[in-house]
Every structure is written in C-alpha cells, then in structure tokens.
C-alpha positions in Angstrom: 0.1 0.1 0.0 1.4 3.5 -0.9 1.1 5.9 1.7 -0.8 9.2 0.8 1.5 12.0 -0.2 0.9 15.7 -0.3 2.5 18.7 -2.0 2.3 21.8 0.2 2.4 25.1 -1.5 3.4 27.9 0.8 2.5 30.7 -1.6 0.3 31.1 -4.6 2.9 31.0 -7.3 1.3 31.3 -10.7 4.4 30.2 -12.5 4.1 26.6 -11.0 2.2 24.6 -13.6 3.7 21.2 -12.7 1.2 18.4 -12.6 0.8 16.4 -9.6 -0.3 13.4 -11.4 2.3 10.5 -11.5 2.4 7.1 -13.3 4.2 3.8 -12.4 5.7 1.9 -15.4 6.8 -1.5 -15.6 8.3 -3.1 -18.8 7.0 -0.4 -21.0 3.5 -0.6 -19.4 1.7 1.8 -17.1 0.7 -0.4 -14.2 -0.6 2.3 -11.9 -1.3 6.1 -11.6 -1.8 8.5 -8.6 -2.8 12.1 -8.0 -0.8 13.7 -5.1 -3.0 15.8 -2.9 -2.3 19.5 -3.0 -2.3 21.6 0.1 -2.4 25.2 -0.7 -1.5 27.1 2.4 -3.3 30.3 1.6 -6.6 28.2 1.4 -6.1 26.5 4.9 -7.6 28.0 8.0 -7.0 27.0 11.7 -10.2 25.1 11.7 -9.0 23.0 8.7 -5.8 22.0 10.5 -7.7 20.9 13.7 -10.4 18.9 11.6 -7.8 17.1 9.4 -5.2 16.8 12.3 -2.6 18.7 10.0 -0.8 20.1 13.2 2.6 20.3 11.4 1.0 23.3 9.3 0.2 25.2 12.4 3.4 27.2 12.7 3.5 28.1 9.0 -0.1 29.3 8.5 0.9 32.8 9.0 3.4 32.5 6.0 0.5 33.3 3.7 0.6 36.8 4.5 3.9 37.4 3.3 3.2 38.2 -0.3 0.3 40.3 1.0 2.7 42.2 3.3 5.0 42.7 0.3 2.4 44.3 -1.9 0.8 46.3 0.9 0.8 50.1 1.1 1.8 51.8 4.4 -1.8 52.3 5.2 -2.6 48.6 4.8 0.2 47.2 6.8 -1.5 48.2 10.1 -4.5 46.2 9.2 -2.7 43.3 8.0 -0.6 43.3 11.1 -3.8 43.1 13.2 -4.8 40.0 11.1 -1.4 38.5 11.7 -1.7 39.0 15.4 -5.1 37.7 15.6 -4.3 34.5 13.8 -1.1 33.9 15.7 -3.0 34.1 19.0 -5.7 31.8 17.7 -3.0 29.2 16.5 -1.2 29.7 20.0 -4.3 29.0 21.8 -5.3 26.0 19.6 -1.7 24.5 19.8 -2.0 24.4 23.5 -5.3 22.6 23.5 -4.1 19.5 21.3 -1.7 18.2 24.1 -3.5 15.0 24.1 -2.8 14.6 20.3 0.8 15.2 20.0 3.9 15.3 22.2 5.2 18.0 24.3 8.3 18.4 22.1 6.1 18.7 19.0 4.2 21.5 20.7 7.4 23.4 21.8 8.4 23.2 18.1 5.2 24.6 16.7 5.4 27.4 19.2 9.0 28.1 18.4 8.6 28.2 14.7 5.6 30.4 15.2 7.7 32.8 17.2 10.5 32.8 14.7 8.0 33.7 11.8 6.4 36.4 13.8 9.9 37.7 14.6 10.7 37.7 11.0 7.5 39.6 9.9 8.1 42.0 12.8 11.6 42.7 11.5 11.1 42.9 7.9 7.7 44.5 7.6 6.8 46.3 10.8 10.2 47.8 12.0 10.0 45.9 15.4 6.8 47.6 16.4 5.2 44.4 17.6 8.0 43.7 19.9 8.4 47.4 21.0 4.8 47.9 22.1 4.5 44.5 23.6 1.4 43.4 21.5 2.9 39.8 21.5 5.9 38.5 23.3 8.6 37.5 20.9 10.1 34.9 23.2 7.8 32.1 24.1 9.9 30.5 26.9 7.6 31.8 29.7 4.4 30.9 27.8 5.8 27.4 27.1 6.7 26.9 30.7 3.0 28.2 31.8 1.3 26.1 29.5 3.3 23.0 30.4 2.5 23.5 34.0 -1.2 23.6 33.0 -1.0 20.5 30.9 0.8 18.7 33.7 -2.0 19.6 36.1 -4.5 18.4 33.5 -2.6 15.2 33.1 -2.1 14.6 36.8 -5.9 15.2 37.2 -6.8 12.8 34.4 -4.5 10.2 35.8 -6.0 10.6 39.4 -9.6 10.3 37.8 -8.6 7.3 36.0 -7.1 5.7 39.1 -10.2 6.6 41.0 -12.5 5.1 38.3 -10.4 1.9 38.4 -10.7 1.8 42.3 -14.4 2.3 42.0 -14.9 -0.4 39.4 -12.8 -2.9 41.5 -14.9 -2.0 44.6 -18.1 -2.6 42.7 -16.8 -5.9 41.2 -15.8 -6.9 44.8 -19.1 -6.1 46.1 -21.0 -8.0 43.2 -18.8 -11.0 43.9 -19.6 -10.9 47.7 -23.3 -10.5 47.0 -23.2 -13.4 44.4 -21.3 -15.5 47.0 -23.8 -14.7 49.5 -26.6 -15.7 47.3 -24.9 -19.0 46.3 -24.2 -19.7 50.0 -27.8 -19.0 51.1 -29.1 -21.4 48.3 -26.6 -24.0 49.3 -27.6 -23.8 52.9 -31.2 -24.1 51.9 -30.4 -27.3 50.1 -28.6 -28.7 53.0 -31.4 -27.8 55.2 -34.0 -29.6 52.9 -31.8 -32.7 52.7 -31.5 -32.7 56.4 -35.4 -32.5 56.9 -36.0 -35.4 54.0 -33.1 -37.6 55.6 -34.6 -37.3 59.1 -38.0 -38.4 57.7 -36.1 -41.5 56.4 -36.1 -40.7 52.7 -33.8 -42.6 50.4 -30.3 -40.8 49.9 -30.8 -41.1 46.0 -34.2 -39.4 46.2 -32.7 -36.5 48.3 -29.9 -36.3 45.7 -32.5 -35.9 42.8 -34.6 -33.4 45.0 -31.9 -31.2 46.1 -29.2 -31.4 43.4 -26.6 -32.1 46.1 -23.8 -34.6 45.6 -23.5 -38.0 47.2 -20.4 -36.8 49.1 -22.5 -33.8 50.5 -25.4 -36.1 51.4 -23.0 -38.5 53.1 -21.5 -35.5 55.0 -25.0 -34.6 56.3 -25.8 -38.2 57.3 -22.8 -38.3 59.4 
C-alpha cells in the first residue's frame, strides 16, 4: 500500500504549472497512476488544521501573509498586522489545546517556529513595532513553561480520575462478587436444610440427591 503523499504550496505561485499526477511503469506498461494531494497554504484555516489533524502546518499558516505584506501600502500594513496577530493568537491557543494529540516536544516546536516567523514579520515589515509595544511576546519561553505546567496539572488530574475510576470499578466488582457468593451460600444452605429434613424423615439418599441437586459426598456428610 502506497502511503498518501501531499504537495504543500506555501505561496500562490502562478508560474508553477507542474502536474501532480504520477504514473508507475513496468516493462513499458503503465501499471498504476496516482494523483498527489495538493495543500495550498493560503486556502487553509486554523479550523481545517484541527479537523484534519494537520498539526505540522500550524506554525507556517501565517506565512501566507508574506506576499500580501510585500504588496501592501503603508496604510494597509497596520490592518494586516492586526490580522497576523489575531491568527497567531488563535494558533497559539489551539496549539495548547491539542496536548493529548501530539507530544510536548512537537508543541514546543510549533510554538518556537511560530515565534520565529512572527519575529521575521516584525523585523522585515513592521520595523520591530510588535516587539516594542508588547503586542505579542517574541520569546515564548515563559508561555511554554506556563502551558506545560497547566498541561501537567490536567494530566495529573486525568490520571487521578482514571485511578479513582479503576478503584471504584474494583470495589463494585468486589461487592458484586460478595453479593453473588452470599446468594450462592444461602441457596446451598437451603438445599442442606431441605436434605436434612428429608433424611430425618427416612427418605432414601438417592431421592434426596434428585430433589436437592446435592452430590452424594454432600449427602454423606449430612448423614454423618
């Protein structure tokens, strides 16, 4: 089975006319053909990443703003800057929410790359204004540590809840087994009492066995 492949386009390059259809040939004969999926970054939203679990695209989503920033006027730059910051904050929040899906190291990588891209935009297009006015911290160390502590608390709480659930299930099973044993013991005692009464009235042992369902050894123990 051939794993699914994807071609990721970071920017809308009109010069790129290459086909993503490929053929497999064997002895001058086409035995199979595949069409590689295209992922166009400028068409992908944060919701798409979450829905299709394309978490590796999270940090590069804002790269789609590069061409727009290059072509923007001075008046447009401020508006685009606000768009970039809104999306970065959204990516930041969503990246922290998927800790159960990916490893801590992967989340750190997402946030680090996101920080580097924001730093690049800030330096190239905004003259460092984002960093100067503190609209968004350029170093994610404290945020990473903060979210890591939060995740650790969630995981610890989840682990404790799971242990409590297992303990409750074990206690419930034990109680059910005790109740089942008590019922079985009561029924057996009832059979013994019936057997004693029948034997006391002089009934034959075989008859008592048929009536009570007790074994011959159990009837013998009662007789003794």
